[in-house]
Every structure is written in C-alpha cells, then in structure tokens.
C-alpha positions as CSV (number, residue, x, y, z in Angstrom):
1,M,-1.9,52.5,-139.7
2,P,-1.1,48.9,-138.8
3,T,-0.5,46.5,-141.7
4,S,1.3,43.4,-140.5
5,N,-1.4,42.8,-137.8
6,P,-4.4,44.7,-139.3
7,L,-7.1,46.4,-137.5
8,R,-10.3,44.2,-137.2
9,L,-13.4,46.3,-137.7
10,L,-17.1,45.4,-137.6
11,V,-19.6,47.4,-139.5
12,V,-23.2,47.1,-138.4
13,E,-25.9,47.5,-141.1
14,S,-28.8,49.3,-139.3
15,E,-31.0,48.9,-142.4
16,T,-33.5,46.1,-143.0
17,P,-32.9,43.9,-146.1
18,Q,-35.5,45.9,-148.2
19,E,-33.9,49.2,-147.1
20,R,-30.4,47.9,-148.1
21,E,-31.7,47.1,-151.6
22,E,-33.4,50.4,-152.0
23,R,-30.2,52.3,-151.1
24,R,-28.1,50.1,-153.4
25,A,-30.5,51.0,-156.2
26,S,-30.2,54.7,-155.6
27,A,-26.7,55.1,-154.3
28,G,-24.9,52.0,-155.4
29,R,-24.2,50.8,-151.9
30,S,-26.0,49.9,-148.7
31,A,-25.3,52.2,-145.7
32,G,-22.9,49.6,-144.2
33,E,-21.1,49.1,-147.5
34,S,-20.7,52.8,-147.8
35,Y,-19.3,53.0,-144.2
36,A,-16.9,50.1,-145.0
37,A,-15.6,51.9,-148.1
38,T,-14.9,55.1,-146.0
39,L,-13.1,53.1,-143.3
40,V,-10.9,51.4,-145.9
41,Q,-9.8,54.8,-147.0
42,L,-9.1,56.0,-143.5
43,M,-7.4,52.8,-142.3
44,P,-5.7,51.1,-145.3
45,G,-5.0,47.4,-144.7
46,C,-7.8,47.0,-142.1
47,T,-10.1,43.9,-142.3
48,I,-13.8,44.6,-142.2
49,D,-16.7,42.3,-141.4
50,R,-20.3,43.4,-141.9
51,V,-23.2,42.1,-139.8
52,T,-27.0,42.6,-140.2
53,P,-28.7,42.3,-136.8
54,S,-32.0,43.7,-138.1
55,D,-32.4,40.5,-140.2
56,A,-34.6,37.7,-138.9
57,D,-31.9,35.1,-139.6
58,H,-29.2,37.1,-137.8
59,A,-27.3,34.9,-135.4
60,P,-26.7,36.8,-132.2
61,M,-23.0,37.6,-131.4
62,R,-21.6,37.1,-127.9
63,P,-19.6,39.9,-126.1
64,D,-16.5,37.7,-126.2
65,T,-16.8,37.4,-130.0
66,L,-17.3,41.2,-130.3
67,A,-14.2,41.7,-128.1
68,G,-12.2,40.2,-131.0
69,Y,-12.8,43.4,-133.0
70,D,-10.9,46.7,-132.5
71,A,-14.0,48.8,-133.2
72,V,-17.7,48.6,-134.1
73,F,-19.3,51.1,-136.5
74,L,-23.1,51.5,-136.7
75,S,-24.5,52.8,-139.9
76,G,-27.5,55.1,-140.4
77,S,-30.8,53.8,-141.8
78,P,-34.6,54.7,-142.0
79,I,-35.2,52.3,-139.0
80,Q,-37.4,54.0,-136.4
81,V,-35.9,53.1,-133.1
82,W,-38.9,54.2,-131.1
83,E,-41.1,51.5,-132.7
84,D,-41.2,48.2,-130.9
85,Q,-40.6,46.0,-133.8
86,P,-38.6,42.7,-134.0
87,E,-35.8,44.3,-136.2
88,T,-35.5,47.1,-133.6
89,R,-35.3,44.7,-130.7
90,R,-32.6,42.7,-132.5
91,Q,-30.6,45.9,-133.1
92,L,-30.8,46.9,-129.4
93,D,-29.8,43.4,-128.2
94,F,-26.8,43.6,-130.5
95,M,-25.7,47.0,-129.2
96,R,-26.1,45.8,-125.6
97,A,-23.6,43.0,-126.4
98,V,-21.3,45.6,-128.0
99,Y,-21.3,47.6,-124.7
100,A,-20.7,44.4,-122.7
101,S,-17.7,43.5,-124.9
102,G,-15.8,46.7,-124.1
103,T,-15.1,47.3,-127.8
104,P,-15.3,51.0,-128.7
105,A,-18.2,51.8,-131.0
106,F,-19.1,54.8,-133.2
107,G,-22.5,55.5,-134.8
108,S,-24.1,57.9,-137.2
109,C,-27.8,58.9,-137.3
110,A,-29.8,55.8,-136.6
111,G,-26.6,54.3,-135.2
112,L,-26.5,57.0,-132.6
113,Q,-30.2,56.4,-131.8
114,V,-29.7,52.6,-131.4
115,A,-26.8,53.2,-129.0
116,V,-28.8,55.7,-126.9
117,A,-31.9,53.4,-126.7
118,A,-29.7,50.3,-125.9
119,A,-28.2,52.2,-122.9
120,G,-31.6,53.3,-121.6
121,G,-32.3,56.5,-123.4
122,T,-35.3,57.3,-125.6
123,V,-35.8,58.3,-129.3
124,R,-38.8,59.9,-130.9
125,K,-40.1,61.2,-134.2
126,M,-39.0,64.8,-134.6
127,P,-42.0,66.9,-133.6
128,H,-41.7,69.6,-136.3
129,R,-39.9,68.5,-139.4
130,Q,-36.9,66.5,-140.5
131,E,-33.4,67.7,-140.9
132,A,-32.5,67.1,-144.5
133,G,-29.4,67.8,-146.5
134,L,-27.3,69.6,-143.9
135,A,-27.3,70.0,-140.1
136,R,-26.8,73.8,-139.7
137,R,-24.9,75.7,-137.1
138,L,-23.8,72.8,-134.9
139,T,-22.3,74.1,-131.7
140,A,-20.3,72.2,-129.1
141,T,-21.5,72.2,-125.4
142,P,-18.9,73.1,-122.8
143,A,-18.1,69.4,-122.4
144,G,-17.9,69.0,-126.2
145,R,-15.4,71.9,-126.6
146,N,-13.0,69.9,-124.4
147,H,-13.8,66.5,-126.0
148,P,-11.3,64.9,-128.4
149,M,-14.1,64.0,-130.9
150,L,-14.8,67.7,-131.6
151,A,-11.4,69.2,-130.9
152,A,-10.7,69.9,-134.6
153,R,-14.1,71.5,-135.2
154,P,-14.6,75.3,-135.2
155,A,-16.9,77.0,-132.8
156,V,-19.8,76.5,-135.3
157,W,-20.0,74.1,-138.2
158,D,-22.4,72.4,-140.6
159,A,-22.5,68.7,-141.6
160,P,-24.3,66.3,-143.9
161,A,-27.5,65.1,-142.3
162,I,-30.9,63.5,-143.2
163,H,-33.2,62.2,-140.5
164,G,-36.8,62.4,-139.2
165,D,-36.1,61.0,-135.7
166,E,-34.1,62.3,-132.8
167,V,-32.8,61.5,-129.4
168,E,-35.4,62.5,-126.8
169,T,-33.6,61.6,-123.6
170,L,-30.0,60.6,-123.0
171,P,-29.2,57.5,-120.8
172,E,-27.2,57.6,-117.6
173,G,-23.6,57.7,-118.4
174,A,-24.0,59.9,-121.5
175,T,-22.3,63.3,-122.1
176,L,-24.0,65.7,-124.5
177,L,-21.2,67.1,-126.8
178,A,-23.1,69.2,-129.4
179,G,-26.5,70.3,-130.6
180,N,-28.1,72.9,-132.8
181,A,-31.5,74.8,-133.1
182,A,-33.2,71.8,-134.8
183,V,-31.9,68.9,-132.6
184,R,-30.7,69.1,-129.1
185,V,-28.6,65.9,-129.3
186,Q,-26.2,66.1,-132.2
187,A,-23.1,64.5,-130.7
188,V,-22.7,62.4,-127.6
189,E,-20.4,60.1,-125.7
190,I,-21.9,57.2,-123.8
191,R,-20.2,55.1,-121.1
192,H,-22.3,52.0,-120.3
193,G,-21.6,49.0,-118.1
194,E,-18.1,48.2,-116.9
195,E,-16.2,49.1,-120.1
196,G,-18.7,50.0,-122.8
197,I,-17.9,53.2,-124.7
198,F,-19.7,54.8,-127.6
199,W,-19.1,58.0,-129.6
200,G,-21.8,59.1,-132.0
201,V,-23.3,61.9,-134.0
202,Q,-26.8,62.5,-135.5
203,Y,-25.2,63.7,-138.7
204,H,-23.1,61.8,-141.3
205,P,-19.4,62.3,-141.3
206,E,-19.0,59.1,-143.3
207,L,-21.1,60.2,-146.3
208,A,-20.0,61.8,-149.5
209,P,-22.2,64.6,-151.0
210,G,-23.5,62.4,-153.8
211,E,-24.9,60.0,-151.2
212,I,-26.8,62.9,-149.6
213,G,-28.2,63.7,-153.0
214,A,-29.4,60.1,-153.4
215,A,-30.9,60.2,-149.9
216,L,-32.9,63.3,-150.7
217,R,-34.3,61.7,-153.8
218,R,-35.3,58.5,-151.9
219,Q,-37.1,60.6,-149.3
220,A,-38.6,63.1,-151.7
221,D,-42.2,62.4,-150.7
222,G,-41.5,63.1,-147.0
223,L,-39.6,66.3,-147.8
224,I,-42.6,67.6,-149.7
225,E,-45.0,66.5,-147.0
226,D,-42.9,68.3,-144.4
227,G,-42.9,71.5,-146.4
228,L,-39.2,71.5,-147.0
229,A,-39.8,71.2,-150.8
230,R,-42.7,72.4,-152.9
231,D,-42.5,69.5,-155.3
232,G,-40.3,66.9,-156.9
233,D,-38.5,69.6,-158.9
234,D,-37.4,71.3,-155.7
235,V,-36.0,68.1,-154.3
236,E,-34.2,67.3,-157.6
237,A,-32.6,70.8,-157.8
238,Q,-31.2,70.4,-154.3
239,A,-30.0,66.9,-154.8
240,A,-28.3,68.0,-158.0
241,L,-26.3,70.5,-156.1
242,F,-25.0,67.8,-153.8
243,D,-24.2,65.7,-156.9
244,A,-22.3,68.6,-158.3
245,L,-20.3,69.1,-155.1
246,H,-19.4,65.5,-155.1
247,D,-17.8,65.9,-158.5
248,A,-16.3,69.3,-157.9
249,P,-15.6,69.8,-154.1
250,D,-13.4,72.8,-154.8
251,D,-16.1,74.7,-156.7
252,H,-16.7,77.8,-154.5
253,A,-19.7,78.8,-156.6
254,L,-21.3,75.5,-155.3
255,W,-20.2,76.4,-151.8
256,W,-22.1,79.7,-152.1
257,R,-25.2,78.1,-153.5
258,L,-25.4,75.5,-150.7
259,G,-24.3,77.9,-148.0
260,I,-21.4,75.7,-146.9
261,D,-17.7,76.0,-146.2
262,A,-14.7,73.6,-146.1
263,Q,-16.3,71.7,-143.1
264,V,-18.7,70.1,-145.5
265,A,-16.9,70.4,-148.9
266,E,-13.5,69.0,-147.9
267,E,-13.4,65.3,-147.2
268,P,-10.9,65.2,-144.3
269,R,-12.8,67.9,-142.4
270,R,-16.2,66.3,-143.2
271,R,-14.8,63.1,-141.5
272,T,-13.5,64.9,-138.4
273,E,-15.3,62.8,-135.8
274,L,-14.4,59.5,-137.5
275,I,-10.8,60.4,-137.6
276,A,-10.8,61.5,-134.0
277,F,-12.5,58.2,-133.0
278,I,-9.8,56.2,-134.8
279,E,-7.0,58.2,-133.3
280,H,-8.2,58.3,-129.7
281,L,-10.1,55.0,-129.3
282,V,-9.5,52.5,-132.2
283,L,-5.7,52.6,-132.4
284,P,-5.2,52.5,-128.6
285,T,-7.6,49.5,-128.4
286,W,-5.7,47.7,-131.2
287,Q,-2.3,48.4,-129.4
288,R,-3.6,47.3,-126.0
289,R,-5.3,44.1,-127.2
290,R,-2.5,43.0,-129.6
291,G,0.4,43.7,-127.3
292,P,4.0,44.7,-128.2
293,A,5.1,41.3,-129.4
294,E,2.1,40.7,-131.7
295,I,2.3,44.3,-133.1
296,A,6.0,43.8,-133.9
297,A,5.4,40.5,-135.6
C-alpha cells in the first residue's frame, strides 16, 4: 500500500447522533469508527476523515472537494432510507455529490440503500422479517460471477448481516451481482452520471463477529417481535455465539453451532468485497490522480 503519499479516504457515518452514541455504548464504536478501523488494517498508512451528513449541522461537501479523496465508504445504520426525513434527504444529497465527484464509493447495508436511492432506485421495509446475524446462501448472478468484487467468493456463501429494510428497485445504470432467498438485492454495482461508480452489499464485510453480537442485543425487541427469537434469552444465546467466534475464530465447534464456514469465520475471506474494491478501484484511482511524479516523491 502507498505510504509516502498515502491514500485519502472518507468514511460516511450513516447513523444519526443518537444512533452513534447507542452503538458506542454497546459495541465501543460508531459504525463509521468501526469502518475506519477496518480500513486502517487493510490500508496501513492511509489517512481517513469521517463525515456525518445526517446531522443538522453538517456542512454540504462539493463534488470538487470529494474528488480530493481516493474513495468514499458508507457505513450501515438503522436509518430508514424510505422515510422522507431531513436526515435522509441530507444523506441522499451527499451521495449525489459523491457520484458527481467521480470518486469510487463502497457501502454496506444502509450505505447500499442510500446509494441506490440517490441514483433513483427505491428502498422499502422488508415485507416479511428482517435478516439478522447472517445472510445465508448468497449466490452471484451471471453478471456477478464475472465481476471482480465477487471473483474470490465461492458459488454460495454466507456473510454477517442485520437489517430490516431492503432495496426494492434498482436505478438505471445498476447491475445486480448477488442475492439470496431472503433479499433479491444483496450486491450491486451502480454507475451514475458521467463518472460516478459505486460497489455495495446488503451485508457487512467490514464487521467483526463481536459487532454482530452487539447489534443483535441492540435490536432484541425487533427480533422477538419478528418471531426470530422467543425471548431475550434466545437473543443473548445467539449473540454469545458471535462473541465467542470473535474471540476464537478457529473454533470449529463454533462453526458447527452457527452453521458457518471460513467465509464468515476467517477475517480476510469475510472482507472479500472490501479487498476487491481496494484492489480494483481505490488503488487505481490513487495512482491515476497522484500521477507518477507524486507517487515517486
């Protein structure tokens, strides 16, 4: 990775201020802070700024300012993109500026939904129940099998996930890359405007198992209401398995109890889509925008 002229990355907090504090209380970090920590591991020496476009005091960023970054990453959050709220409108305006800047962007969960809606697609509440803990039996579409984001995935895989909303319709310029029985749109590429490009997934390649456990605890009431858990003890038992996997990722007894394989348990495989995005879009953008002389400096 570049060190003398480091990558400049922007992490977008999709959470509201209250949601950030709730996540910090349960998981130790906001979603954006967690994303930034993952990116530092993947790209040592990078510089990372965080921005909070959902906040009322957020100062809008112009496309030419966003073009100064080598990549933009949109975190997940409980924000409901289908609701016409001020914080949602600010998020969508921000993402439209990202598209206009030509800076490649990647988003997880709500980050995917924001990118879809900003380009003209629609998002809805899931009609049956939420997907919580793991997205099971993800399968690439024919386009996805030939796409670099999913090239390292097997024919079928699982991934950490927790969400109650989903993409309903994709915008013009979008390519569906993967889905499963629960959610039709699990991975997508969007090309919007003259140079805008976004890769995103409904699941969470950036999250560690312990963060999924914390998310299950935060959303325990909804899990019980949806019939995924009978009571709080059920939620705690499942969350404890993710905590244990976080501490012992090589414990095959935990793999068996959770019904997972290395695609979830092993950190590099869990981060497959992020790594592909860095290799295929972030580093080429850095090289193109810096130029040979600046890179060599």
